[in-house]
C-alpha positions as CSV (number, residue, x, y, z in Angstrom):
1,X,47.3,-12.9,79.6
2,X,48.9,-11.5,76.5
3,X,52.6,-11.3,76.4
4,X,55.2,-9.4,74.3
5,X,54.5,-5.7,75.2
6,X,54.6,-4.0,78.5
7,X,52.0,-1.5,79.7
8,X,49.6,-2.3,76.8
9,X,47.3,-4.7,78.6
10,X,44.5,-2.0,78.6
11,X,44.9,-1.7,74.8
12,X,44.2,-5.3,74.0
13,X,41.1,-5.3,71.8
14,X,40.9,-8.9,70.7
15,X,42.3,-12.0,72.2
16,X,42.3,-15.7,71.2
17,X,42.9,-17.8,74.3
18,X,43.9,-21.4,74.0
19,X,41.8,-21.9,70.8
20,X,41.5,-25.3,69.0
21,X,39.3,-25.6,66.0
22,X,38.5,-28.5,63.7
23,X,36.2,-28.1,60.7
24,X,33.2,-30.4,60.5
25,X,34.1,-33.6,58.8
26,X,37.9,-33.2,59.3
27,X,40.0,-35.3,61.7
28,X,42.9,-32.8,62.1
29,X,42.4,-29.4,63.7
30,X,43.4,-26.2,61.8
31,X,45.3,-25.1,64.9
32,X,45.7,-26.4,68.5
33,X,45.8,-24.3,71.7
34,X,46.4,-21.1,69.7
35,X,46.8,-18.0,71.8
36,X,47.4,-14.5,70.5
37,X,46.5,-10.9,71.1
38,X,45.6,-8.0,68.8
39,X,46.1,-4.4,70.0
40,X,43.9,-1.4,69.5
41,X,45.0,0.8,66.6
42,X,47.8,-1.4,65.5
43,X,48.5,-3.2,62.3
44,X,48.9,-7.0,62.6
45,X,50.1,-9.3,59.8
46,X,49.3,-13.0,59.8
47,X,51.7,-14.9,57.6
48,X,52.4,-18.5,56.7
49,X,52.2,-21.1,53.8
50,X,49.0,-21.8,52.0
51,X,46.5,-23.9,54.0
52,X,48.1,-23.2,57.4
53,X,44.9,-21.6,58.8
54,X,45.5,-17.9,58.3
55,X,42.1,-17.2,56.8
56,X,40.5,-19.4,59.4
57,X,41.8,-17.0,62.1
58,X,39.9,-14.2,60.4
59,X,36.8,-16.3,60.1
60,X,36.9,-16.9,63.9
61,X,37.4,-13.2,64.7
62,X,34.4,-12.3,62.4
63,X,32.2,-15.1,63.7
64,X,32.0,-17.1,60.5
65,X,33.7,-19.9,62.5
66,X,31.9,-21.7,63.9
67,X,28.5,-20.1,63.0
68,X,28.8,-20.5,59.2
69,X,31.8,-22.9,58.9
70,X,30.7,-25.4,61.4
71,X,33.1,-27.5,63.5
72,X,34.4,-28.2,67.0
73,X,35.7,-25.1,68.7
74,X,37.4,-25.0,72.1
75,X,38.9,-22.0,73.8
76,X,37.8,-18.4,74.1
77,X,37.6,-15.3,72.0
78,X,37.5,-12.1,73.9
79,X,36.5,-8.7,72.4
80,X,37.5,-5.9,74.8
81,X,37.7,-8.4,77.6
82,X,34.1,-9.7,76.9
83,X,33.8,-13.3,75.7
84,X,32.2,-13.3,72.3
85,X,32.9,-16.9,71.2
86,X,29.2,-17.6,70.7
87,X,28.3,-14.2,69.2
88,X,27.3,-14.6,65.5
89,X,28.7,-12.3,62.8
90,X,25.5,-10.2,62.6
91,X,26.1,-9.1,66.2
92,X,29.8,-8.2,65.5
93,X,29.3,-6.2,62.3
94,X,29.1,-2.8,63.9
95,X,32.6,-3.3,65.4
96,X,34.3,-5.7,63.0
97,X,34.5,-5.4,59.2
98,X,35.8,-8.2,57.0
99,X,37.1,-8.0,53.4
100,X,37.4,-11.5,52.0
101,X,39.9,-12.9,49.5
102,X,37.2,-12.8,46.7
103,X,35.4,-9.4,47.0
104,X,32.7,-10.6,44.7
105,X,31.5,-13.1,47.2
106,X,30.4,-10.3,49.6
107,X,28.7,-7.9,47.2
108,X,24.9,-7.7,47.7
109,X,23.8,-5.0,45.2
110,X,24.4,-3.9,41.6
111,X,26.2,-0.5,41.7
112,X,29.1,1.0,43.7
113,X,26.8,3.5,45.4
114,X,24.2,0.9,46.3
115,X,26.9,-1.4,47.7
116,X,28.3,1.3,50.0
117,X,24.8,2.3,51.1
118,X,23.8,-1.3,51.9
119,X,25.9,-1.8,55.0
120,X,24.9,1.6,56.4
121,X,21.2,0.8,55.9
122,X,21.6,-2.4,57.9
123,X,23.2,-0.4,60.7
124,X,20.4,2.2,60.7
125,X,22.5,5.2,59.4
126,X,20.3,8.2,58.5
127,X,19.9,8.6,54.7
128,X,21.0,12.2,54.8
129,X,24.4,11.2,56.2
130,X,25.1,8.5,53.7
131,X,26.1,10.6,50.7
132,X,29.0,12.3,52.5
133,X,30.2,9.0,53.9
134,X,30.1,7.4,50.5
135,X,32.1,10.2,48.9
136,X,34.7,10.1,51.7
137,X,35.2,6.4,51.5
138,X,35.5,6.4,47.7
139,X,38.0,9.2,47.9
140,X,40.0,7.2,50.4
141,X,40.4,4.2,48.0
142,X,40.8,6.3,44.9
143,X,37.5,5.4,43.3
144,X,35.7,8.8,43.2
145,X,33.4,9.1,40.2
146,X,32.4,5.4,40.2
147,X,29.2,5.8,42.2
148,X,26.9,4.7,39.4
149,X,29.2,2.0,38.0
150,X,27.9,-1.6,37.8
151,X,30.0,-3.8,40.1
152,X,30.3,-6.4,37.3
153,X,32.1,-3.9,35.1
154,X,34.9,-3.3,37.6
155,X,38.3,-4.9,37.3
156,X,39.4,-7.3,40.0
157,X,41.5,-4.6,41.8
158,X,38.7,-2.1,41.6
159,X,36.3,-4.6,43.2
160,X,38.7,-5.1,46.1
161,X,38.8,-1.3,46.6
162,X,35.1,-1.1,46.7
163,X,34.8,-4.0,49.2
164,X,37.2,-2.0,51.5
165,X,35.2,1.2,51.0
166,X,31.9,-0.6,51.8
167,X,33.3,-1.3,55.2
168,X,34.9,2.1,55.8
169,X,31.5,3.8,55.6
170,X,30.4,1.7,58.7
171,X,33.3,3.0,60.7
172,X,34.4,-0.3,62.2
173,X,36.8,-0.5,65.2
174,X,38.5,-3.6,63.7
175,X,39.2,-4.3,60.0
176,X,40.0,-7.8,58.8
177,X,41.7,-8.0,55.4
178,X,42.3,-11.3,53.7
179,X,45.1,-10.8,51.0
180,X,43.8,-7.2,50.5
181,X,46.2,-6.4,47.6
182,X,46.5,-9.7,45.8
183,X,44.7,-8.5,42.7
184,X,46.1,-5.0,42.6
185,X,48.8,-3.4,40.4
186,X,51.9,-2.1,42.2
187,X,50.7,1.5,42.3
188,X,47.3,0.4,43.7
189,X,49.1,-1.8,46.3
190,X,51.0,1.1,47.5
191,X,47.8,3.2,47.7
192,X,46.0,0.5,49.7
193,X,49.0,0.0,52.1
194,X,49.1,3.8,52.6
195,X,45.4,3.7,53.3
196,X,45.8,0.9,55.8
197,X,48.5,2.9,57.6
198,X,46.3,6.0,57.7
199,X,43.4,4.0,59.0
200,X,45.6,2.8,61.9
201,X,47.5,5.9,62.7
202,X,44.9,8.6,62.1
203,X,41.6,6.8,62.8
204,X,42.8,4.3,65.4
205,X,41.3,1.3,63.6
206,X,42.8,-2.0,64.5
207,X,44.0,-3.8,61.3
208,X,44.4,-7.5,61.1
209,X,45.5,-8.7,57.7
210,X,46.6,-12.0,56.1
211,X,49.5,-11.4,53.7
212,X,51.8,-13.8,51.8
213,X,54.2,-11.2,50.5
214,X,54.9,-9.8,54.0
215,X,58.3,-8.4,52.9
216,X,56.4,-5.7,51.0
217,X,54.7,-4.4,54.1
218,X,57.0,-5.3,56.9
219,X,58.0,-1.7,57.6
220,X,54.4,-0.7,58.1
221,X,53.4,-3.7,60.4
222,X,53.4,-3.3,64.2
223,X,52.8,-7.0,65.1
224,X,53.5,-10.3,63.3
225,X,51.9,-13.7,63.8
226,X,53.6,-16.4,61.7
227,X,52.3,-20.0,61.3
228,X,53.9,-23.1,59.8
229,X,52.2,-25.5,57.5
230,X,50.6,-27.3,60.4
231,X,49.1,-24.2,62.0
232,X,51.7,-23.9,64.8
233,X,53.0,-20.5,65.8
234,X,56.6,-20.0,64.6
235,X,56.8,-16.3,65.5
236,X,54.6,-13.9,67.4
237,X,55.2,-10.4,68.7
238,X,56.1,-6.9,67.6
239,X,58.0,-6.5,64.3
240,X,61.2,-5.8,66.2
241,X,60.8,-8.8,68.5
242,X,60.3,-11.3,65.8
243,X,63.1,-9.9,63.7
244,X,65.5,-10.0,66.7
245,X,64.5,-13.7,67.2
246,X,65.8,-14.4,63.7
247,X,62.5,-14.9,61.9
248,X,63.2,-14.6,58.1
249,X,60.7,-12.3,56.4
250,X,62.3,-12.7,53.0
251,X,62.0,-16.3,51.8
252,X,62.6,-15.4,48.2
253,X,65.6,-16.8,46.4
254,X,67.3,-13.7,45.0
255,X,69.2,-15.6,42.3
256,X,68.3,-13.8,39.1
257,X,67.2,-16.1,36.3
258,X,66.2,-15.4,32.7
259,X,63.5,-17.2,30.8
260,X,64.6,-18.9,27.6
261,X,62.6,-17.7,24.6
262,X,61.3,-20.8,22.8
263,X,58.7,-19.1,20.8
264,X,58.4,-19.5,17.0
265,X,57.4,-16.9,14.4
266,X,54.1,-18.7,13.9
267,X,51.2,-16.4,15.0
268,X,48.4,-18.4,16.6
269,X,46.3,-15.6,17.9
270,X,45.7,-12.2,16.3
271,X,43.7,-9.3,17.7
272,X,43.2,-6.3,15.5
273,X,41.4,-3.0,16.2
274,X,39.3,-4.4,19.1
275,X,36.9,-2.0,20.8
276,X,34.6,-2.8,23.7
277,X,32.4,-0.9,26.1
278,X,30.3,-2.3,28.9
279,X,26.7,-1.0,28.8
280,X,25.4,1.5,31.4
281,X,23.0,-0.2,33.9
282,X,19.5,0.2,32.7
283,X,20.4,1.1,29.1
284,X,19.3,-1.0,26.1
285,X,21.9,-3.0,24.2
286,X,21.9,-0.6,21.3
287,X,22.9,2.2,23.7
288,X,26.1,0.3,24.7
289,X,28.3,3.0,23.0
290,X,27.4,5.4,25.8
291,X,29.1,3.1,28.3
292,X,32.7,3.5,29.4
293,X,35.1,2.5,26.6
294,X,37.4,-0.2,28.0
295,X,39.2,-1.3,24.8
296,X,40.0,1.4,22.3
297,X,41.3,-0.2,19.1
298,X,43.6,-2.8,20.7
299,X,46.1,-4.7,18.5
300,X,47.9,-7.8,19.8
301,X,49.5,-11.0,18.5
302,X,50.5,-14.2,20.3
303,X,53.1,-16.6,18.9
304,X,53.3,-20.3,19.4
305,X,55.3,-21.6,22.5
306,X,55.9,-18.2,24.0
307,X,55.4,-17.1,27.7
308,X,53.6,-13.8,27.3
309,X,52.8,-11.5,30.2
310,X,50.1,-8.8,29.9
311,X,50.6,-6.1,32.5
312,X,49.1,-2.7,33.3
313,X,47.2,-0.9,36.0
314,X,43.7,-2.0,37.2
315,X,40.9,-1.1,34.8
316,X,43.0,-0.8,31.6
317,X,41.3,-3.8,29.9
318,X,43.4,-6.9,30.7
319,X,40.6,-9.1,32.0
320,X,38.1,-7.7,29.4
321,X,40.4,-8.8,26.6
322,X,40.4,-12.3,27.9
323,X,36.6,-12.2,28.1
324,X,36.5,-11.4,24.4
325,X,38.9,-14.2,23.5
326,X,36.7,-16.7,25.3
327,X,33.5,-15.2,23.8
328,X,32.1,-14.3,27.2
329,X,31.6,-10.9,25.6
330,X,31.7,-9.8,22.0
331,X,33.8,-6.9,20.6
332,X,31.9,-4.1,19.1
333,X,34.6,-3.5,16.5
334,X,37.8,-5.3,15.3
335,X,38.6,-8.9,14.7
336,X,40.1,-11.9,16.7
337,X,41.6,-14.8,14.8
338,X,42.7,-18.1,16.4
339,X,44.8,-20.4,14.4
340,X,43.9,-18.4,11.3
341,X,40.1,-18.6,11.8
342,X,37.7,-15.9,13.1
343,X,37.0,-16.6,16.8
344,X,33.2,-16.5,16.0
345,X,33.6,-19.5,13.7
346,X,34.4,-21.8,16.5
347,X,31.7,-23.6,18.5
348,X,32.4,-23.0,22.1
349,X,33.1,-26.7,22.8
350,X,35.7,-26.7,20.0
351,X,37.2,-23.4,21.2
352,X,37.6,-24.6,24.8
353,X,39.5,-27.7,23.6
354,X,42.1,-25.3,22.1
355,X,42.3,-22.7,24.9
356,X,42.0,-22.9,28.6
357,X,41.4,-20.2,31.2
358,X,42.5,-20.3,34.9
359,X,40.2,-17.8,36.5
360,X,41.3,-14.9,38.8
361,X,38.8,-16.2,41.4
362,X,39.3,-20.0,41.2
363,X,35.9,-21.0,42.8
364,X,34.1,-19.5,39.7
365,X,35.1,-22.6,37.8
366,X,34.3,-25.3,40.4
367,X,31.1,-27.3,39.9
368,X,31.6,-30.7,41.7
369,X,31.4,-31.7,45.4
370,X,35.0,-33.0,45.9
371,X,38.4,-32.2,44.5
372,X,38.7,-35.7,43.0
373,X,35.3,-35.3,41.2
374,X,36.2,-31.9,40.0
375,X,39.3,-33.2,38.2
376,X,37.5,-36.3,36.9
377,X,34.8,-34.1,35.5
378,X,37.3,-32.3,33.3
379,X,38.1,-35.6,31.6
380,X,34.5,-36.6,31.2
381,X,34.4,-36.0,27.4
382,X,38.0,-37.0,26.7
383,X,38.3,-40.3,24.8
384,X,40.7,-42.1,27.0
385,X,40.4,-45.2,29.2
386,X,39.2,-45.0,32.7
387,X,42.6,-46.2,33.8
388,X,44.3,-43.3,32.0
389,X,41.8,-40.8,33.5
390,X,42.6,-42.2,37.0
391,X,46.3,-41.9,36.3
392,X,46.1,-38.3,35.1
393,X,44.0,-37.3,38.1
394,X,46.3,-38.9,40.6
395,X,49.3,-37.3,38.9
396,X,47.7,-33.9,39.2
397,X,46.8,-34.5,42.9
398,X,50.3,-35.3,43.7
399,X,51.9,-32.6,41.6
400,X,49.9,-29.8,43.2
401,X,49.9,-31.3,46.7
402,X,46.2,-32.0,46.8
403,X,46.2,-35.8,47.4
404,X,45.3,-35.3,51.0
405,X,42.5,-32.9,50.0
406,X,40.8,-35.0,47.3
407,X,37.7,-35.9,49.3
408,X,37.2,-32.2,50.4
409,X,34.8,-29.8,48.7
410,X,36.8,-27.4,46.5
411,X,35.0,-24.5,48.2
412,X,36.5,-25.2,51.6
413,X,40.1,-25.3,50.4
414,X,42.5,-22.4,51.2
415,X,42.8,-19.8,48.5
416,X,46.2,-21.2,47.6
417,X,44.8,-24.7,47.3
418,X,41.9,-23.5,45.2
419,X,44.4,-21.8,42.8
420,X,46.4,-25.0,42.5
421,X,43.2,-27.0,41.8
422,X,42.1,-24.6,39.1
423,X,45.5,-24.9,37.3
424,X,45.4,-28.7,37.6
425,X,41.9,-28.7,36.1
426,X,43.2,-27.0,33.0
427,X,46.3,-29.0,32.6
428,X,44.4,-32.3,32.4
429,X,43.1,-31.7,28.9
430,X,46.2,-30.4,27.2
431,X,44.9,-27.2,25.6
432,X,47.2,-25.4,23.1
433,X,47.0,-22.0,24.8
434,X,46.6,-21.5,28.5
435,X,45.5,-18.1,29.8
436,X,46.2,-17.4,33.5
437,X,44.5,-14.5,35.2
438,X,46.6,-13.6,38.3
439,X,47.8,-17.2,38.6
440,X,49.8,-16.8,41.8
441,X,47.1,-15.0,43.8
442,X,46.8,-16.5,47.3
443,X,50.1,-18.4,47.0
444,X,53.0,-18.3,49.4
445,X,56.5,-18.0,47.8
446,X,57.3,-21.7,47.6
447,X,54.0,-22.6,46.0
448,X,54.2,-19.6,43.7
449,X,57.6,-20.6,42.4
450,X,56.6,-24.3,42.0
451,X,53.5,-23.3,40.1
452,X,55.4,-21.1,37.7
453,X,58.0,-23.7,37.1
454,X,55.2,-26.0,36.1
455,X,54.1,-23.4,33.6
456,X,57.6,-23.1,32.3
457,X,57.7,-26.8,31.7
458,X,54.5,-26.6,29.7
459,X,56.1,-24.0,27.5
460,X,59.0,-26.3,26.9
461,X,56.5,-29.0,25.9
462,X,55.0,-26.7,23.3
463,X,52.1,-25.0,25.1
464,X,51.7,-21.2,24.8
465,X,51.1,-19.3,28.1
466,X,49.4,-15.9,28.3
467,X,49.6,-14.6,31.9
468,X,47.8,-11.5,33.2
469,X,49.6,-10.4,36.4
470,X,50.7,-7.5,38.6
471,X,53.6,-9.4,39.9
472,X,56.6,-8.0,38.0
473,X,59.1,-10.2,39.8
474,X,57.4,-13.2,38.2
475,X,57.3,-11.5,34.8
476,X,61.0,-10.8,35.1
477,X,61.7,-14.5,35.9
478,X,59.4,-16.3,33.6
479,X,58.0,-14.2,30.8
480,X,59.7,-14.1,27.4
481,X,57.7,-11.1,26.2
482,X,55.7,-8.4,27.9
483,X,52.8,-6.3,26.7
484,X,51.8,-3.4,28.8
485,X,48.3,-2.0,28.4
486,X,47.3,1.6,29.1
487,X,43.9,3.2,28.6
488,X,42.5,0.3,26.5
489,X,45.5,0.2,24.1
490,X,48.9,-1.4,23.9
491,X,51.4,1.0,25.4
492,X,54.5,-1.2,25.0
493,X,55.3,-4.6,23.4
494,X,58.9,-5.9,24.0
495,X,61.0,-8.9,24.9
496,X,61.0,-9.2,28.7
497,X,64.6,-8.1,29.1
498,X,64.1,-5.1,26.9
499,X,60.8,-4.3,28.7
500,X,62.5,-3.9,32.1
501,X,65.3,-1.8,30.6
502,X,62.6,0.5,29.1
503,X,60.7,0.6,32.3
504,X,63.7,1.7,34.3
505,X,64.4,4.4,31.8
506,X,60.8,5.6,32.1
507,X,61.1,5.7,35.9
508,X,64.4,7.7,35.7
509,X,62.8,10.2,33.3
510,X,59.9,10.6,35.7
511,X,62.2,11.2,38.6
512,X,64.1,13.8,36.6
513,X,60.9,15.6,35.6
514,X,59.8,15.6,39.3
515,X,63.2,17.0,40.4
516,X,62.9,19.9,37.9
517,X,59.5,20.9,39.1
């Protein structure tokens, strides 16, 4: 029996009843005797520290636990009063849609239009109905006009939007969202939260989302389920109930701090006049100029020992720029110089000893079977003793709270743990410049602050940090300089304090313009 709301028993759509689950090979369960209810048409937020089992709840509701992620499961899962504990994901997909933390992991096709059509084809939707559904879903997520776009050419935030749209076309009763806005810029986050609200209020879809930054959406949430680090429930009920009980939504330390600028005048990376366009699918390489121009003559410099933040809306070229620096792609015009040498003159092995990249999706860089082996592999070609390798690895395991996870596969870690492992991987080999693509994605507040303080220490030790992020609160706290990109060019390049003064002035000018119209 679900508690917490009167006269809503008939509206319970999903119920976890006395559920205990332990992943195969583990000795401790993710959660023990967990009971909770999800109500039809309501927005439910699941919150808690990294690794507490938030995503595992979504896996259970979708059927990935225990049918894909095997383990020992006790208790019951009820869908509209019917027990579905043993029902695999394929038999739930017409009622439950799931957007995972890494949207790339669930893409099955090549273009946006194909991806949205794929789910409908599996459900037997008539072809003549698909076009209208696709257009409606793309309009909902603000991606109209991207039908023919290659999925690989989308930014991280755009991929997240398409993953959501690919489920909207199937008209699910329940939508599961795992950190749905983690890779989105502030404006896109607002758009997605508005979309979630409309799906609940106008369409009656039940929303169950995992969210670290719950303070940002607390006013839109109907129900809250909060877990502690051991997977125990610390708060459960309506938003009003859990707030009355004294549950603190805002864990952030509001003390304002300013980063100390330690940068020198020495320019170690110089980008001049860079242009780049992704090719249109099916076009030959020489036809690349007909693709969408991502970078349009971009100029940028990076100085030694600075903490540089690169910001801007999704799709303006932030991640593309990093791909050029790491020679994953090659600019069609312009030059890139690293430590005074053309980037093309470096062998990739030599280049990667100087610069390190922490991926937006951490699992993209994992290649070994355990956390310990992953860290050891990073030191394979480093000429130090085995004892020193062991010391460094153990130091990183302890620093990033991974010592209890060292025998686990990197791929079964929580998203927050994966992020910490990816950063630890890079720190082992002491590169001169560390590039971070959305470094705090999937992190709760405490881990986010701890990670960024580690980055600040690296700057103090002489490392240069270049961070791509949408989290302006982190930029305000830690960056010494901010570069904002817009439409493939540098829109603004200022010291961090001056940047926020400029940003506030821009906002006030915009408000004044709106009031006049």
